[in-house]
C-alpha positions as CSV (number, residue, x, y, z in Angstrom):
1,M,23.4,16.8,-5.3
2,D,22.6,17.1,-1.6
3,A,21.7,20.8,-1.7
4,R,19.5,19.8,-4.7
5,V,18.2,16.8,-3.0
6,N,17.3,18.9,0.0
7,H,15.7,21.5,-2.4
8,L,13.6,19.1,-4.5
9,L,12.3,17.5,-0.7
10,Q,11.3,20.8,0.4
11,T,10.3,22.5,-2.2
12,I,7.3,18.9,-2.0
13,L,7.2,19.6,1.3
14,D,6.3,22.8,0.7
15,E,3.8,22.5,-2.0
16,I,1.6,20.3,-0.3
17,D,1.5,22.9,2.7
18,T,0.4,25.8,0.1
19,R,-1.9,22.8,-1.3
20,H,-3.4,21.7,2.2
21,R,-4.1,25.6,3.3
22,A,-6.0,26.7,0.5
23,G,-8.4,23.7,0.8
24,E,-6.9,20.9,-1.9
25,R,-6.0,17.2,-1.0
26,P,-2.6,17.2,-1.7
27,V,-1.6,13.3,-2.3
28,V,2.3,11.8,-2.7
29,I,3.1,8.1,-3.4
30,F,5.2,5.9,-2.8
31,D,6.5,2.7,-3.5
32,L,7.8,0.5,-0.6
33,D,10.6,-2.1,-2.1
34,G,14.2,-0.3,-3.2
35,T,12.0,3.1,-2.7
36,L,11.1,3.1,1.0
37,Y,12.7,0.2,2.2
38,D,16.3,-1.3,1.5
39,N,14.9,-5.2,1.5
40,R,18.3,-7.0,0.4
41,H,18.6,-8.0,4.0
42,R,15.8,-10.3,3.0
43,T,18.4,-12.4,0.8
44,I,21.1,-12.1,3.3
45,R,19.1,-14.0,5.8
46,I,18.1,-16.3,3.2
47,V,21.3,-17.0,1.6
48,H,23.2,-17.2,5.4
49,A,20.2,-19.6,6.6
50,L,20.7,-22.1,3.8
51,A,24.8,-21.7,4.1
52,A,24.2,-23.6,7.8
53,A,22.1,-25.9,6.5
54,L,24.1,-27.3,3.5
55,P,25.6,-30.6,3.8
56,P,29.3,-31.3,4.1
57,E,29.8,-32.0,0.8
58,H,29.0,-28.4,-0.3
59,D,31.3,-26.6,2.4
60,R,32.8,-24.8,-0.2
61,D,29.8,-23.3,-1.5
62,A,28.3,-23.1,2.5
63,N,31.9,-20.8,3.4
64,I,31.2,-18.5,0.4
65,L,27.9,-17.6,1.2
66,R,28.8,-16.9,4.6
67,T,30.8,-14.3,3.1
68,I,28.1,-12.6,1.4
69,V,26.9,-9.1,2.4
70,F,23.9,-7.0,1.8
71,S,25.9,-4.3,-0.5
72,D,27.1,-7.7,-2.4
73,L,23.6,-8.3,-3.9
74,G,23.1,-7.7,-7.8
75,Y,19.2,-7.5,-9.1
76,R,19.2,-11.1,-9.6
77,L,20.6,-14.0,-7.1
78,E,22.6,-15.5,-9.7
79,D,24.5,-12.7,-10.9
80,T,25.6,-12.5,-7.1
81,L,26.5,-16.4,-6.4
82,R,27.8,-17.5,-10.1
83,P,30.7,-15.2,-10.6
84,R,31.9,-15.8,-6.6
85,G,32.4,-19.6,-7.7
86,V,28.9,-20.8,-6.3
87,S,28.0,-24.2,-7.4
88,E,24.9,-24.5,-10.2
89,E,23.1,-26.6,-7.8
90,V,23.4,-24.7,-4.7
91,I,22.3,-22.0,-6.7
92,N,19.3,-23.2,-7.5
93,L,19.0,-24.9,-4.1
94,A,19.8,-20.9,-3.0
95,K,17.2,-19.4,-5.9
96,A,14.2,-21.9,-4.9
97,R,14.6,-20.8,-0.9
98,W,14.8,-17.0,-2.2
99,F,11.4,-17.9,-4.1
100,S,9.5,-19.5,-1.2
101,R,10.5,-17.1,1.9
102,F,11.7,-13.3,0.1
103,F,7.9,-12.8,-0.6
104,T,6.1,-13.5,3.1
105,D,5.1,-11.6,6.0
106,T,8.0,-13.0,8.2
107,A,10.8,-11.5,5.4
108,C,9.3,-8.0,5.5
109,A,10.8,-8.0,9.5
110,D,14.3,-7.6,7.8
111,D,13.5,-4.5,5.9
112,V,15.9,-1.8,6.7
113,P,14.1,2.3,5.9
114,V,16.3,3.9,3.4
115,R,18.1,7.2,4.8
116,G,15.8,9.8,5.7
117,A,12.8,7.9,4.5
118,A,10.4,7.6,7.7
119,P,10.9,11.5,8.9
120,F,10.0,12.3,5.1
121,V,6.6,11.1,4.9
122,Q,5.9,12.0,8.1
123,R,6.5,15.6,7.4
124,C,3.8,14.7,4.5
125,F,1.4,13.4,6.1
126,H,0.9,16.2,8.8
127,R,1.5,18.9,5.9
128,G,-1.5,17.5,5.3
129,A,-1.1,15.2,2.4
130,T,-2.9,12.0,1.6
131,V,0.0,9.7,2.3
132,V,0.0,6.3,-0.5
133,Y,1.8,3.7,-0.6
134,L,1.7,1.6,-3.8
135,T,3.5,-1.5,-3.7
136,G,3.9,-4.3,-6.2
137,R,3.6,-6.7,-2.3
138,D,0.4,-9.4,-2.4
139,I,-2.2,-9.3,-0.3
140,P,-2.3,-12.8,0.7
141,G,1.3,-13.0,1.5
142,M,2.4,-9.4,2.5
143,L,-0.4,-7.6,4.0
144,V,0.1,-8.2,7.6
145,G,4.3,-8.1,7.9
146,T,3.9,-4.8,5.8
147,V,1.4,-3.2,7.9
148,R,3.6,-4.2,11.1
149,T,7.1,-2.9,9.6
150,L,5.6,0.6,8.1
151,R,4.3,0.6,12.4
152,D,7.4,0.0,13.6
153,D,9.6,1.8,11.7
154,G,7.5,5.1,12.3
155,F,5.7,5.4,8.8
156,P,2.3,6.9,9.0
157,I,-0.1,3.8,8.7
158,G,-3.8,2.8,10.0
159,Q,-4.6,6.5,10.1
160,P,-7.6,8.4,8.5
161,R,-5.1,10.0,4.7
162,V,-3.2,6.8,4.5
163,E,-3.6,4.7,2.2
164,L,-1.9,1.2,2.0
165,V,-2.8,-0.4,-2.4
166,L,-1.2,-4.2,-2.5
167,K,-1.9,-6.5,-5.0
168,P,-4.6,-8.5,-4.8
169,T,-3.0,-11.5,-6.2
170,F,0.7,-12.4,-6.3
171,E,0.9,-13.2,-10.0
172,E,-0.4,-9.8,-11.3
173,D,2.2,-8.2,-13.1
174,D,3.8,-5.2,-10.7
175,T,3.4,-2.7,-13.9
176,R,0.1,-4.0,-14.6
177,F,-0.5,-3.4,-11.2
178,K,0.0,0.0,-11.3
179,R,-0.9,0.9,-13.9
180,R,-4.5,-0.2,-13.2
181,M,-4.4,2.3,-10.1
182,L,-3.9,5.7,-12.0
183,D,-7.6,6.4,-12.0
184,P,-7.8,5.5,-8.6
185,M,-4.7,7.3,-7.2
186,S,-6.5,10.1,-9.0
187,E,-9.7,9.8,-7.2
188,L,-7.6,10.8,-3.9
189,G,-6.9,14.6,-4.7
190,T,-4.0,16.1,-6.2
191,I,-1.0,14.0,-7.1
192,V,2.1,16.4,-5.7
193,A,4.8,14.0,-6.2
194,T,5.3,9.9,-6.5
195,F,8.4,8.1,-5.5
196,E,9.5,4.9,-7.3
197,N,13.0,2.9,-7.4
198,E,11.8,2.0,-11.2
199,P,12.6,4.0,-14.1
200,G,8.8,2.4,-16.6
201,N,7.3,2.9,-13.4
202,C,8.9,6.6,-12.6
203,N,7.8,7.2,-16.3
204,L,4.4,6.2,-16.1
205,F,3.6,8.2,-13.2
206,H,4.9,11.5,-15.2
207,Q,2.9,10.5,-18.3
208,R,0.0,10.4,-16.1
209,W,0.8,13.5,-13.5
210,P,3.0,15.8,-15.8
211,S,3.0,18.6,-13.3
212,S,3.9,16.4,-10.8
213,H,7.4,15.8,-9.2
214,A,8.3,12.2,-10.6
215,V,11.2,11.0,-8.1
216,L,13.4,8.4,-9.0
217,L,15.1,6.2,-5.8
218,D,18.8,5.7,-7.5
219,T,18.9,2.3,-5.5
220,Q,17.8,-1.0,-7.5
221,S,16.1,-1.9,-10.2
222,A,15.6,-4.9,-12.6
223,P,18.2,-5.2,-15.5
224,G,16.9,-3.9,-19.0
225,A,14.5,-0.8,-17.7
226,P,14.0,2.2,-19.6
227,P,15.8,4.9,-19.9
228,L,14.8,7.8,-17.2
229,E,12.5,10.8,-18.7
230,S,14.0,14.3,-18.8
231,G,10.7,15.0,-16.4
232,C,11.8,12.7,-13.4
233,V,14.3,13.7,-10.5
234,R,17.2,11.3,-9.3
235,V,17.5,11.3,-5.4
236,P,19.7,8.8,-3.7
237,D,18.1,8.8,-0.5
238,F,15.3,11.3,1.5
239,S,17.7,12.5,3.3
240,L,16.6,16.7,4.4
């Protein structure tokens, strides 16, 4: 698997180089959460902070919360807490805290880059690609934190040929937003590759740009995701 992943990523870099030298405008599109970043650490901070704030009558729940690490997390918080015996009252508290704190500039600081992500994006950029971060994060809640963490973690940002595209509002559905961005993305140049963690979005990109590399990061995806289409490729990370 590692050799095949290495070959795929190197093929993408070589195609960027070839198209750039030919005078084209190669473009690579990256999602953020679950693709370039592991955002489960945000949830762990929220859960552990709740454990520290619970009153004595919830000591048992607090002790359970303290033992949870990021690798324990399912896609939904209740799917992690309920099987461990956390009370429904505390599960509801945890969900409310999570919803109010997860989608914020401050929470972005807890994100950890997926292995090899920053070096690979830098390689794409230096080979001549326009790098697009196309994310379901929203401008009002997460623009500042997103720019800060991309900068601090060594991703290209704030330069020509780098586009950061966030939803204008929190309420807009992520997939609907990305579907709406297909035409603007095409206007940037030739789409060489797209990277996503949601099979539905990966399929969407493959349907729109069938000659590009539609790559799925095999991290986490929403329950009930559609099957990945045959033209798409799975990778565990960005290791070269």
